[in-house]
N, CA and C atoms of all chains as a GROMACS GRO file, in nm:
protein
  606
    1MET      N    1  11.414  10.179   8.054
    1MET     CA    2  11.325  10.270   7.981
    1MET      C    3  11.217  10.193   7.905
    2MET      N    4  11.265  10.087   7.836
    2MET     CA    5  11.171  10.006   7.758
    2MET      C    6  11.068   9.939   7.849
    3ASN      N    7  11.120   9.892   7.966
    3ASN     CA    8  11.030   9.830   8.061
    3ASN      C    9  10.922   9.926   8.107
    4ASN      N   10  10.963  10.049   8.134
    4ASN     CA   11  10.867  10.149   8.179
    4ASN      C   12  10.760  10.174   8.074
    5ILE      N   13  10.802  10.185   7.951
    5ILE     CA   14  10.706  10.207   7.842
    5ILE      C   15  10.614  10.085   7.829
    6ALA      N   16  10.674   9.966   7.841
    6ALA     CA   17  10.594   9.843   7.833
    6ALA      C   18  10.492   9.839   7.946
    7ASP      N   19  10.537   9.879   8.067
    7ASP     CA   20  10.446   9.881   8.182
    7ASP      C   21  10.331   9.979   8.156
    8MET      N   22  10.369  10.092   8.102
    8MET     CA   23  10.268  10.194   8.077
    8MET      C   24  10.166  10.147   7.973
    9MET      N   25  10.217  10.079   7.871
    9MET     CA   26  10.127  10.027   7.767
    9MET      C   27  10.032   9.924   7.826
   10THR      N   28  10.085   9.839   7.915
   10THR     CA   29  10.001   9.739   7.981
   10THR      C   30   9.891   9.807   8.062
   11MET      N   31   9.934   9.909   8.136
   11MET     CA   32   9.839   9.984   8.218
   11MET      C   33   9.731  10.047   8.132
   12LEU      N   34   9.774  10.105   8.020
   12LEU     CA   35   9.677  10.168   7.929
   12LEU      C   36   9.579  10.066   7.874
   13GLN      N   37   9.630   9.946   7.841
   13GLN     CA   38   9.543   9.839   7.790
   13GLN      C   39   9.439   9.800   7.895
   14GLN      N   40   9.485   9.792   8.022
   14GLN     CA   41   9.393   9.756   8.131
   14GLN      C   42   9.288   9.864   8.151
   15ILE      N   43   9.332   9.988   8.142
   15ILE     CA   44   9.238  10.099   8.159
   15ILE      C   45   9.136  10.098   8.045
   16LYS      N   46   9.187  10.072   7.924
   16LYS     CA   47   9.098  10.068   7.807
   16LYS      C   48   8.994   9.957   7.822
   17ALA      N   49   9.039   9.841   7.871
   17ALA     CA   50   8.950   9.725   7.882
   17ALA      C   51   8.842   9.747   7.988
   18ASP      N   52   8.880   9.802   8.101
   18ASP     CA   53   8.782   9.820   8.209
   18ASP      C   54   8.817   9.948   8.288
   19PRO      N   55   8.782  10.063   8.232
   19PRO     CA   56   8.824  10.189   8.298
   19PRO      C   57   8.766  10.207   8.437
   20ILE      N   58   8.638  10.173   8.453
   20ILE     CA   59   8.575  10.193   8.584
   20ILE      C   60   8.633  10.096   8.687
   21GLY      N   61   8.659   9.973   8.641
   21GLY     CA   62   8.718   9.873   8.730
   21GLY      C   63   8.854   9.917   8.779
   22MET      N   64   8.935   9.970   8.685
   22MET     CA   65   9.069  10.018   8.723
   22MET      C   66   9.061  10.135   8.820
   23LEU      N   67   8.968  10.225   8.792
   23LEU     CA   68   8.951  10.342   8.880
   23LEU      C   69   8.901  10.299   9.018
   24SER      N   70   8.810  10.201   9.016
   24SER     CA   71   8.755  10.154   9.145
   24SER      C   72   8.863  10.092   9.231
   25LYS      N   73   8.961  10.024   9.165
   25LYS     CA   74   9.072   9.965   9.240
   25LYS      C   75   9.157  10.074   9.303
   26ARG      N   76   9.183  10.177   9.224
   26ARG     CA   77   9.273  10.284   9.271
   26ARG      C   78   9.203  10.378   9.370
   27PHE      N   79   9.078  10.410   9.338
   27PHE     CA   80   9.002  10.502   9.424
   27PHE      C   81   8.881  10.427   9.481
   28ASN      N   82   8.830  10.482   9.587
   28ASN     CA   83   8.718  10.415   9.653
   28ASN      C   84   8.587  10.466   9.592
   29LEU      N   85   8.559  10.419   9.473
   29LEU     CA   86   8.439  10.468   9.404
   29LEU      C   87   8.314  10.395   9.455
   30PRO      N   88   8.208  10.469   9.483
   30PRO     CA   89   8.085  10.401   9.527
   30PRO      C   90   8.020  10.325   9.411
   31GLN      N   91   7.944  10.224   9.446
   31GLN     CA   92   7.878  10.145   9.341
   31GLN      C   93   7.767  10.228   9.277
   32GLY      N   94   7.749  10.207   9.149
   32GLY     CA   95   7.643  10.277   9.077
   32GLY      C   96   7.679  10.420   9.041
   33ILE      N   97   7.806  10.456   9.054
   33ILE     CA   98   7.848  10.592   9.017
   33ILE      C   99   7.845  10.607   8.864
   34SER      N  100   7.817  10.728   8.821
   34SER     CA  101   7.808  10.756   8.678
   34SER      C  102   7.940  10.723   8.608
   35LYS      N  103   7.929  10.676   8.485
   35LYS     CA  104   8.050  10.644   8.409
   35LYS      C  105   8.097  10.763   8.326
   36ASN      N  106   8.027  10.873   8.340
   36ASN     CA  107   8.067  10.994   8.269
   36ASN      C  108   8.202  11.043   8.326
   37PRO      N  109   8.304  11.058   8.241
   37PRO     CA  110   8.438  11.095   8.292
   37PRO      C  111   8.437  11.224   8.374
   38GLN      N  112   8.361  11.322   8.326
   38GLN     CA  113   8.358  11.450   8.398
   38GLN      C  114   8.297  11.434   8.538
   39GLU      N  115   8.192  11.353   8.545
   39GLU     CA  116   8.127  11.331   8.675
   39GLU      C  117   8.217  11.252   8.769
   40LEU      N  118   8.291  11.156   8.711
   40LEU     CA  119   8.385  11.079   8.792
   40LEU      C  120   8.494  11.170   8.849
   41LEU      N  121   8.547  11.257   8.761
   41LEU     CA  122   8.651  11.350   8.806
   41LEU      C  123   8.597  11.444   8.912
   42GLN      N  124   8.472  11.489   8.892
   42GLN     CA  125   8.411  11.579   8.991
   42GLN      C  126   8.397  11.507   9.126
   43TYR      N  127   8.362  11.381   9.120
   43TYR     CA  128   8.350  11.305   9.244
   43TYR      C  129   8.485  11.295   9.314
   44LEU      N  130   8.590  11.266   9.237
   44LEU     CA  131   8.724  11.253   9.296
   44LEU      C  132   8.770  11.386   9.356
   45LEU      N  133   8.731  11.496   9.290
   45LEU     CA  134   8.765  11.629   9.343
   45LEU      C  135   8.689  11.656   9.472
   46ASN      N  136   8.560  11.629   9.468
   46ASN     CA  137   8.476  11.656   9.585
   46ASN      C  138   8.517  11.572   9.706
   47SER      N  139   8.564  11.450   9.678
   47SER     CA  140   8.604  11.363   9.789
   47SER      C  141   8.749  11.388   9.830
   48GLY      N  142   8.813  11.484   9.764
   48GLY     CA  143   8.949  11.524   9.804
   48GLY      C  144   9.056  11.422   9.768
   49GLN      N  145   9.025  11.331   9.675
   49GLN     CA  146   9.123  11.228   9.639
   49GLN      C  147   9.222  11.275   9.534
   50VAL      N  148   9.183  11.377   9.460
   50VAL     CA  149   9.275  11.436   9.362
   50VAL      C  150   9.267  11.589   9.377
   51SER      N  151   9.371  11.655   9.327
   51SER     CA  152   9.375  11.802   9.337
   51SER      C  153   9.333  11.864   9.203
   52GLN      N  154   9.304  11.994   9.210
   52GLN     CA  155   9.267  12.065   9.087
   52GLN      C  156   9.381  12.060   8.984
   53GLY      N  157   9.505  12.068   9.033
   53GLY     CA  158   9.621  12.062   8.943
   53GLY      C  159   9.626  11.929   8.869
   54GLN      N  160   9.596  11.822   8.940
   54GLN     CA  161   9.597  11.689   8.876
   54GLN      C  162   9.486  11.678   8.772
   55ILE      N  163   9.371  11.737   8.804
   55ILE     CA  164   9.259  11.734   8.708
   55ILE      C  165   9.298  11.813   8.583
   56ASP      N  166   9.357  11.931   8.602
   56ASP     CA  167   9.398  12.013   8.488
   56ASP      C  168   9.497  11.935   8.401
   57GLN      N  169   9.588  11.867   8.468
   57GLN     CA  170   9.688  11.789   8.395
   57GLN      C  171   9.620  11.676   8.317
   58ALA      N  172   9.524  11.608   8.381
   58ALA     CA  173   9.453  11.498   8.315
   58ALA      C  174   9.376  11.549   8.194
   59MET      N  175   9.314  11.667   8.209
   59MET     CA  176   9.236  11.723   8.098
   59MET      C  177   9.328  11.760   7.981
   60GLN      N  178   9.446  11.812   8.014
   60GLN     CA  179   9.542  11.846   7.909
   60GLN      C  180   9.591  11.719   7.839
   61MET      N  181   9.614  11.614   7.917
   61MET     CA  182   9.659  11.487   7.858
   61MET      C  183   9.551  11.429   7.766
   62LYS      N  184   9.427  11.439   7.814
   62LYS     CA  185   9.315  11.389   7.734
   62LYS      C  186   9.311  11.462   7.600
   63LYS      N  187   9.326  11.594   7.609
   63LYS     CA  188   9.324  11.675   7.486
   63LYS      C  189   9.438  11.635   7.393
   64PHE      N  190   9.554  11.611   7.455
   64PHE     CA  191   9.673  11.577   7.377
   64PHE      C  192   9.656  11.444   7.306
   65PHE      N  193   9.602  11.345   7.377
   65PHE     CA  194   9.590  11.211   7.318
   65PHE      C  195   9.469  11.196   7.227
   66MET      N  196   9.370  11.280   7.246
   66MET     CA  197   9.248  11.269   7.164
   66MET      C  198   9.263  11.342   7.031
   67LYS      N  199   9.370  11.416   7.015
   67LYS     CA  200   9.386  11.493   6.891
   67LYS      C  201   9.402  11.402   6.771
   68MET      N  202  10.433  11.030   8.997
   68MET     CA  203  10.460  11.034   8.852
   68MET      C  204  10.518  10.900   8.808
   69ILE      N  205  10.478  10.857   8.693
   69ILE     CA  206  10.526  10.728   8.643
   69ILE      C  207  10.672  10.744   8.600
   70PRO      N  208  10.763  10.656   8.649
   70PRO     CA  209  10.904  10.670   8.610
   70PRO      C  210  10.921  10.652   8.460
   71GLY      N  211  11.004  10.734   8.404
   71GLY     CA  212  11.030  10.724   8.261
   71GLY      C  213  10.924  10.783   8.172
   72TYR      N  214  10.822  10.840   8.234
   72TYR     CA  215  10.713  10.900   8.154
   72TYR      C  216  10.761  11.031   8.093
   73PRO      N  217  10.729  11.054   7.968
   73PRO     CA  218  10.775  11.181   7.907
   73PRO      C  219  10.725  11.302   7.987
   74TYR      N  220  10.813  11.398   8.007
   74TYR     CA  221  10.780  11.512   8.094
   74TYR      C  222  10.716  11.625   8.015
   75MET      N  223  10.625  11.592   7.928
   75MET     CA  224  10.564  11.694   7.843
   75MET      C  225  10.470  11.786   7.923
   76PHE      N  226  10.420  11.739   8.035
   76PHE     CA  227  10.324  11.819   8.112
   76PHE      C  228  10.388  11.872   8.242
   77GLN      N  229  10.520  11.859   8.252
   77GLN     CA  230  10.586  11.892   8.378
   77GLN      C  231  10.564  12.037   8.418
   78ASN      N  232  10.584  12.128   8.326
   78ASN     CA  233  10.570  12.269   8.358
   78ASN      C  234  10.427  12.302   8.400
   79TYR      N  235  10.332  12.242   8.332
   79TYR     CA  236  10.193  12.270   8.364
   79TYR      C  237  10.161  12.222   8.505
   80ASN      N  238  10.215  12.104   8.537
   80ASN     CA  239  10.186  12.045   8.668
   80ASN      C  240  10.247  12.128   8.782
   81GLN      N  241  10.362  12.189   8.754
   81GLN     CA  242  10.427  12.268   8.858
   81GLN      C  243  10.359  12.401   8.881
   82ASN      N  244  10.282  12.446   8.784
   82ASN     CA  245  10.222  12.577   8.797
   82ASN      C  246  10.072  12.574   8.771
   83PRO      N  247   9.996  12.512   8.859
   83PRO     CA  248   9.850  12.517   8.840
   83PRO      C  249   9.800  12.657   8.873
   84ASN      N  250   9.748  12.726   8.773
   84ASN     CA  251   9.717  12.868   8.791
   84ASN      C  252   9.570  12.900   8.776
   85GLY      N  253   9.485  12.798   8.776
   85GLY     CA  254   9.342  12.825   8.763
   85GLY      C  255   9.301  12.864   8.624
   86PHE      N  256   9.383  12.832   8.525
   86PHE     CA  257   9.352  12.866   8.386
   86PHE      C  258   9.368  12.741   8.300
   87ALA      N  259   9.272  12.720   8.211
   87ALA     CA  260   9.279  12.605   8.120
   87ALA      C  261   9.210  12.640   7.990
   88THR      N  262   9.236  12.564   7.888
   88THR     CA  263   9.169  12.586   7.759
   88THR      C  264   9.067  12.474   7.737
   89VAL      N  265   8.957  12.512   7.674
   89VAL     CA  266   8.852  12.415   7.643
   89VAL      C  267   8.816  12.429   7.495
   90GLN      N  268   8.750  12.326   7.442
   90GLN     CA  269   8.718  12.329   7.299
   90GLN      C  270   8.588  12.402   7.270
   91ASN      N  271   8.498  12.403   7.367
   91ASN     CA  272   8.369  12.470   7.345
   91ASN      C  273   8.303  12.499   7.480
   92GLU      N  274   8.186  12.562   7.472
   92GLU     CA  275   8.116  12.601   7.596
   92GLU      C  276   8.072  12.480   7.676
   93GLN      N  277   8.030  12.376   7.606
   93GLN     CA  278   7.982  12.256   7.676
   93GLN      C  279   8.094  12.194   7.762
   94GLU      N  280   8.214  12.190   7.704
   94GLU     CA  281   8.326  12.136   7.780
   94GLU      C  282   8.356  12.223   7.901
   95ALA      N  283   8.342  12.355   7.881
   95ALA     CA  284   8.365  12.448   7.993
   95ALA      C  285   8.264  12.425   8.105
   96ARG      N  286   8.139  12.405   8.064
   96ARG     CA  287   8.032  12.385   8.164
   96ARG      C  288   8.056  12.259   8.248
   97PHE      N  289   8.113  12.155   8.184
   97PHE     CA  290   8.132  12.029   8.254
   97PHE      C  291   8.275  12.010   8.304
   98TYR      N  292   8.356  12.116   8.294
   98TYR     CA  293   8.495  12.105   8.339
   98TYR      C  294   8.496  12.082   8.490
   99PRO      N  295   8.565  11.976   8.536
   99PRO     CA  296   8.565  11.949   8.681
   99PRO      C  297   8.642  12.056   8.758
  100VAL      N  298   8.579  12.110   8.859
  100VAL     CA  299   8.642  12.214   8.943
  100VAL      C  300   8.624  12.174   9.089
  101ALA      N  301   8.730  12.188   9.164
  101ALA     CA  302   8.728  12.150   9.306
  101ALA      C  303   8.640  12.246   9.387
  102PRO      N  304   8.583  12.198   9.496
  102PRO     CA  305   8.500  12.286   9.580
  102PRO      C  306   8.580  12.408   9.629
  103GLY      N  307   8.516  12.526   9.615
  103GLY     CA  308   8.580  12.650   9.660
  103GLY      C  309   8.685  12.705   9.565
  104VAL      N  310   8.694  12.646   9.445
  104VAL     CA  311   8.796  12.688   9.348
  104VAL      C  312   8.727  12.753   9.228
  105SER      N  313   8.794  12.852   9.169
  105SER     CA  314   8.744  12.917   9.048
  105SER      C  315   8.841  12.892   8.935
  106MET      N  316   8.787  12.852   8.820
  106MET     CA  317   8.871  12.826   8.703
  106MET      C  318   8.834  12.922   8.591
  107THR      N  319   8.934  12.971   8.523
  107THR     CA  320   8.912  13.054   8.403
  107THR      C  321   8.942  12.966   8.283
  108LEU      N  322   8.846  12.961   8.191
  108LEU     CA  323   8.858  12.870   8.078
  108LEU      C  324   8.852  12.947   7.947
  109LYS      N  325   8.951  12.927   7.862
  109LYS     CA  326   8.956  12.997   7.733
  109LYS      C  327   8.903  12.903   7.626
  110ASP      N  328   8.807  12.957   7.549
  110ASP     CA  329   8.748  12.878   7.440
  110ASP      C  330   8.842  12.881   7.320
  111GLU      N  331   8.879  12.763   7.272
  111GLU     CA  332   8.971  12.756   7.158
  111GLU      C  333   8.899  12.779   7.025
  112SER      N  334   8.766  12.763   7.026
  112SER     CA  335   8.693  12.773   6.900
  112SER      C  336   8.628  12.910   6.878
  113GLY      N  337   8.632  12.996   6.978
  113GLY     CA  338   8.569  13.127   6.963
  113GLY      C  339   8.624  13.227   7.062
  114PRO      N  340   8.586  13.355   7.046
  114PRO     CA  341   8.642  13.459   7.134
  114PRO      C  342   8.568  13.466   7.267
  115PHE      N  343   8.572  13.360   7.341
  115PHE     CA  344   8.500  13.357   7.469
  115PHE      C  345   8.591  13.311   7.583
  116ILE      N  346   8.558  13.362   7.699
  116ILE     CA  347   8.625  13.321   7.823
  116ILE      C  348   8.513  13.280   7.919
  117TYR      N  349   8.534  13.172   7.986
  117TYR     CA  350   8.434  13.127   8.084
  117TYR      C  351   8.499  13.123   8.222
  118THR      N  352   8.416  13.147   8.323
  118THR     CA  353   8.464  13.125   8.460
  118THR      C  354   8.367  13.028   8.526
  119LYS      N  355   8.422  12.933   8.591
  119LYS     CA  356   8.340  12.837   8.663
  119LYS      C  357   8.390  12.833   8.808
  120THR      N  358   8.300  12.863   8.899
  120THR     CA  359   8.336  12.867   9.041
  120THR      C  360   8.247  12.770   9.117
  121MET      N  361   8.311  12.686   9.193
  121MET     CA  362   8.236  12.589   9.273
  121MET      C  363   8.220  12.641   9.415
  122GLY      N  364   8.106  12.608   9.476
  122GLY     CA  365   8.083  12.647   9.615
  122GLY      C  366   8.171  12.567   9.708
  123ARG      N  367   8.165  12.608   9.835
  123ARG     CA  368   8.249  12.540   9.936
  123ARG      C  369   8.204  12.396   9.960
  124THR      N  370   8.075  12.372   9.943
  124THR     CA  371   8.025  12.236   9.966
  124THR      C  372   7.968  12.181   9.834
  125ALA      N  373   7.952  12.050   9.830
  125ALA     CA  374   7.900  11.985   9.709
  125ALA      C  375   7.754  12.023   9.683
  126LEU      N  376   7.686  12.075   9.787
  126LEU     CA  377   7.544  12.112   9.771
  126LEU      C  378   7.528  12.245   9.696
  127ASP      N  379   7.631  12.330   9.706
  127ASP     CA  380   7.622  12.460   9.638
  127ASP      C  381   7.629  12.442   9.487
  128LEU      N  382   7.548  12.519   9.417
  128LEU     CA  383   7.548  12.511   9.271
  128LEU      C  384   7.670  12.583   9.216
  129PRO      N  385   7.729  12.531   9.108
  129PRO     CA  386   7.844  12.601   9.050
  129PRO      C  387   7.800  12.729   8.978
  130ALA      N  388   7.884  12.832   8.988
  130ALA     CA  389   7.854  12.957   8.917
  130ALA      C  390   7.931  12.958   8.786
  131PHE      N  391   7.858  12.970   8.675
  131PHE     CA  392   7.921  12.967   8.543
  131PHE      C  393   7.892  13.100   8.473
  132GLU      N  394   7.997  13.163   8.425
  132GLU     CA  395   7.980  13.291   8.354
  132GLU      C  396   8.056  13.287   8.221
  133LYS      N  397   7.995  13.353   8.123
  133LYS     CA  398   8.053  13.355   7.989
  133LYS      C  399   8.087  13.499   7.951
  134TYR      N  400   8.207  13.522   7.901
  134TYR     CA  401   8.250  13.656   7.860
  134TYR      C  402   8.294  13.652   7.715
  135ARG      N  403   8.265  13.760   7.643
  135ARG     CA  404   8.309  13.771   7.503
  135ARG      C  405   8.433  13.858   7.498
  136LEU      N  406   8.532  13.814   7.425
  136LEU     CA  407   8.654  13.892   7.408
  136LEU      C  408   8.633  13.990   7.292
  137VAL      N  409   8.658  14.117   7.318
  137VAL     CA  410   8.643  14.219   7.215
  137VAL      C  411   8.781  14.278   7.186
  138LYS      N  412   8.820  14.276   7.059
  138LYS     CA  413   8.951  14.328   7.022
  138LYS      C  414   8.950  14.480   7.029
  139GLU      N  415   9.051  14.535   7.093
  139GLU     CA  416   9.063  14.680   7.106
  139GLU      C  417   9.142  14.732   6.987
  140GLU      N  418   9.072  14.810   6.900
  140GLU     CA  419   9.139  14.863   6.781
  140GLU      C  420   9.207  14.995   6.816
  141PRO      N  421   9.336  15.011   6.785
  141PRO     CA  422   9.401  15.140   6.811
  141PRO      C  423   9.353  15.246   6.712
  142THR      N  424   9.323  15.367   6.761
  142THR     CA  425   9.276  15.474   6.672
  142THR      C  426   9.394  15.533   6.598
  143ALA      N  427   9.376  15.563   6.469
  143ALA     CA  428   9.486  15.608   6.382
  143ALA      C  429   9.530  15.751   6.415
  144ASN      N  430   9.435  15.844   6.438
  144ASN     CA  431   9.471  15.985   6.456
  144ASN      C  432   9.525  16.016   6.595
  145ALA      N  433   9.456  15.971   6.694
  145ALA     CA  434   9.499  16.001   6.830
  145ALA      C  435   9.514  15.872   6.909
  146PRO      N  436   9.630  15.810   6.897
  146PRO     CA  437   9.646  15.681   6.963
  146PRO      C  438   9.645  15.689   7.115
  147GLU      N  439   9.690  15.801   7.170
  147GLU     CA  440   9.697  15.810   7.316
  147GLU      C  441   9.576  15.880   7.376
  148ALA      N  442   9.499  15.949   7.289
  148ALA     CA  443   9.385  16.026   7.340
  148ALA      C  444   9.262  15.938   7.352
  149THR      N  445   9.264  15.854   7.447
  149THR     CA  446   9.149  15.764   7.464
  149THR      C  447   9.092  15.775   7.604
  150GLU      N  448   9.150  15.698   7.692
  150GLU     CA  449   9.093  15.687   7.827
  150GLU      C  450   9.113  15.815   7.908
  151THR      N  451   9.233  15.874   7.898
  151THR     CA  452   9.265  15.994   7.976
  151THR      C  453   9.174  16.108   7.937
  152ASP      N  454   9.156  16.128   7.804
  152ASP     CA  455   9.071  16.237   7.757
  152ASP      C  456   8.927  16.219   7.804
  153ALA      N  457   8.882  16.098   7.799
  153ALA     CA  458   8.745  16.071   7.843
  153ALA      C  459   8.727  16.106   7.989
  154LYS      N  460   8.831  16.077   8.070
  154LYS     CA  461   8.824  16.108   8.212
  154LYS      C  462   8.821  16.259   8.233
  155VAL      N  463   8.906  16.334   8.157
  155VAL     CA  464   8.912  16.479   8.171
  155VAL      C  465   8.779  16.541   8.132
  156GLU      N  466   8.719  16.491   8.024
  156GLU     CA  467   8.590  16.546   7.981
  156GLU      C  468   8.479  16.519   8.082
  157SER      N  469   8.494  16.413   8.153
  157SER     CA  470   8.388  16.377   8.248
  157SER      C  471   8.398  16.454   8.380
  158VAL      N  472   8.508  16.531   8.400
  158VAL     CA  473   8.523  16.606   8.526
  158VAL      C  474   8.431  16.728   8.523
  159ASP      N  475   8.361  16.754   8.632
  159ASP     CA  476   8.270  16.869   8.642
  159ASP      C  477   8.353  16.993   8.679
  160LEU      N  478   8.376  17.079   8.579
  160LEU     CA  479   8.462  17.196   8.600
  160LEU      C  480   8.392  17.307   8.678
  161SER      N  481   8.259  17.298   8.692
  161SER     CA  482   8.189  17.403   8.765
  161SER      C  483   8.226  17.404   8.914
  162ALA      N  484   8.288  17.296   8.959
  162ALA     CA  485   8.327  17.289   9.099
  162ALA      C  486   8.458  17.362   9.125
  163TYR      N  487   8.525  17.409   9.018
  163TYR     CA  488   8.655  17.475   9.034
  163TYR      C  489   8.644  17.624   9.004
  164ALA      N  490   8.740  17.703   9.058
  164ALA     CA  491   8.741  17.849   9.035
  164ALA      C  492   8.866  17.886   8.956
  165PHE      N  493   8.861  18.000   8.885
  165PHE     CA  494   8.976  18.049   8.812
  165PHE      C  495   9.070  18.120   8.910
  166LYS      N  496   9.197  18.131   8.870
  166LYS     CA  497   9.297  18.195   8.956
  166LYS      C  498   9.261  18.342   8.980
  167GLU      N  499   9.207  18.408   8.876
  167GLU     CA  500   9.173  18.551   8.890
  167GLU      C  501   9.067  18.570   9.000
  168ASP      N  502   8.968  18.479   9.001
  168ASP     CA  503   8.863  18.488   9.103
  168ASP      C  504   8.922  18.473   9.243
  169ILE      N  505   9.014  18.377   9.256
  169ILE     CA  506   9.074  18.352   9.388
  169ILE      C  507   9.157  18.473   9.431
  170ARG      N  508   9.232  18.535   9.334
  170ARG     CA  509   9.313  18.652   9.367
  170ARG      C  510   9.222  18.768   9.411
  171ALA      N  511   9.108  18.786   9.339
  171ALA     CA  512   9.016  18.893   9.375
  171ALA      C  513   8.961  18.873   9.516
  172LEU      N  514   8.931  18.746   9.548
  172LEU     CA  515   8.883  18.714   9.683
  172LEU      C  516   8.989  18.741   9.788
  173GLU      N  517   9.115  18.709   9.752
  173GLU     CA  518   9.226  18.734   9.845
  173GLU      C  519   9.239  18.884   9.873
  174GLU      N  520   9.225  18.963   9.767
  174GLU     CA  521   9.234  19.109   9.784
  174GLU      C  522   9.122  19.161   9.872
  175GLN      N  523   9.002  19.110   9.847
  175GLN     CA  524   8.888  19.151   9.930
  175GLN      C  525   8.909  19.114  10.076
  176LEU      N  526   8.963  18.992  10.097
  176LEU     CA  527   8.989  18.945  10.233
  176LEU      C  528   9.092  19.033  10.302
  177ALA      N  529   9.197  19.067  10.227
  177ALA     CA  530   9.302  19.153  10.284
  177ALA      C  531   9.246  19.290  10.321
  178ALA      N  532   9.159  19.342  10.235
  178ALA     CA  533   9.098  19.473  10.262
  178ALA      C  534   9.011  19.467  10.388
  179LEU      N  535   8.936  19.359  10.401
  179LEU     CA  536   8.851  19.342  10.520
  179LEU      C  537   8.935  19.330  10.646
  180GLN      N  538   9.047  19.255  10.636
  180GLN     CA  539   9.135  19.239  10.752
  180GLN      C  540   9.192  19.373  10.795
  181LYS      N  541   9.229  19.454  10.695
  181LYS     CA  542   9.281  19.587  10.725
  181LYS      C  543   9.174  19.671  10.797
  182GLU      N  544   9.053  19.662  10.744
  182GLU     CA  545   8.943  19.740  10.802
  182GLU      C  546   8.918  19.698  10.947
  183ILE      N  547   8.920  19.567  10.970
  183ILE     CA  548   8.900  19.516  11.107
  183ILE      C  549   9.011  19.563  11.198
  184ALA      N  550   9.133  19.559  11.145
  184ALA     CA  551   9.248  19.603  11.224
  184ALA      C  552   9.236  19.750  11.263
  185THR      N  553   9.185  19.830  11.176
  185THR     CA  554   9.171  19.973  11.206
  185THR      C  555   9.051  19.997  11.298
  186MET      N  556   8.954  19.904  11.297
  186MET     CA  557   8.836  19.921  11.382
  186MET      C  558   8.866  19.897  11.529
  187LYS      N  559   8.957  19.806  11.562
  187LYS     CA  560   8.984  19.769  11.702
  187LYS      C  561   9.029  19.888  11.788
  188PRO      N  562   9.127  19.964  11.744
  188PRO     CA  563   9.168  20.080  11.825
  188PRO      C  564   9.054  20.178  11.846
  189LYS      N  565   8.969  20.191  11.745
  189LYS     CA  566   8.855  20.283  11.758
  189LYS      C  567   8.766  20.241  11.875
  190LYS      N  568   8.742  20.106  11.881
  190LYS     CA  569   8.658  20.055  11.990
  190LYS      C  570   8.721  20.085  12.124
  191LYS      N  571   8.855  20.060  12.129
  191LYS     CA  572   8.927  20.086  12.254
  191LYS      C  573   8.914  20.233  12.294
  192GLN      N  574   8.930  20.314  12.192
  192GLN     CA  575   8.922  20.459  12.219
  192GLN      C  576   8.784  20.496  12.273
  193VAL      N  577   8.682  20.435  12.213
  193VAL     CA  578   8.545  20.464  12.257
  193VAL      C  579   8.525  20.422  12.401
  194LYS      N  580   8.578  20.300  12.433
  194LYS     CA  581   8.564  20.249  12.570
  194LYS      C  582   8.636  20.341  12.669
  195GLU      N  583   8.758  20.378  12.632
  195GLU     CA  584   8.835  20.466  12.719
  195GLU      C  585   8.761  20.598  12.744
  196ALA      N  586   8.700  20.649  12.637
  196ALA     CA  587   8.627  20.774  12.647
  196ALA      C  588   8.507  20.760  12.741
  197GLU      N  589   8.442  20.643  12.733
  197GLU     CA  590   8.328  20.618  12.821
  197GLU      C  591   8.370  20.614  12.967
  198VAL      N  592   8.485  20.549  12.992
  198VAL     CA  593   8.537  20.540  13.129
  198VAL      C  594   8.567  20.679  13.185
  199GLU      N  595   8.628  20.758  13.101
  199GLU     CA  596   8.660  20.895  13.143
  199GLU      C  597   8.535  20.973  13.178
  200ASP      N  598   8.430  20.955  13.099
  200ASP     CA  599   8.303  21.026  13.123
  200ASP      C  600   8.242  20.986  13.257
  201ASP      N  601   8.254  20.852  13.288
  201ASP     CA  602   8.196  20.803  13.414
  201ASP      C  603   8.266  20.868  13.534
  202GLU      N  604   8.401  20.877  13.518
  202GLU     CA  605   8.476  20.933  13.628
  202GLU      C  606   8.439  21.082  13.650
   0.00000   0.00000   0.00000
């Protein structure tokens, strides 16, 4: 359990340090794409790499953590 | 799903229903929506509901609509006399007849039928009389 949390914290640190770089590794983002989170999510939706349910979940998580 | 991750969003993930909450209109306008999908968004800061519908292709412009929520106040004197009464008042009663009128018409019809019934033998009698005259 502790390892999982530690892994997650590491992942979060990496995302914080270079969010676009991390996303580019995971998804095939084109060069020069907007860094606006909403536009990035829209691109992932349009390219069929994520589902609407996943986006809804991500938006809820964002709301939860930004409070 | 990440192993060991708290399952705080599990129920939401299992039931994506096209509904989400947003903090304001701007967030609703920029809420990511998949092509061909419609999302209903509830404003947390005001009595508004937004719908955002994306076209089938990325070239189609998204359709964004804003609705205001209006609280329905129950009336104190006649709580049930609302929608039904309005419908009854809106019915055009001139298209209907009273029972007395229909009964009067029925009586007239019956009288006419009787008259017709009595007329037929008369015609026959007249025809028979004509035949006899010819002979």
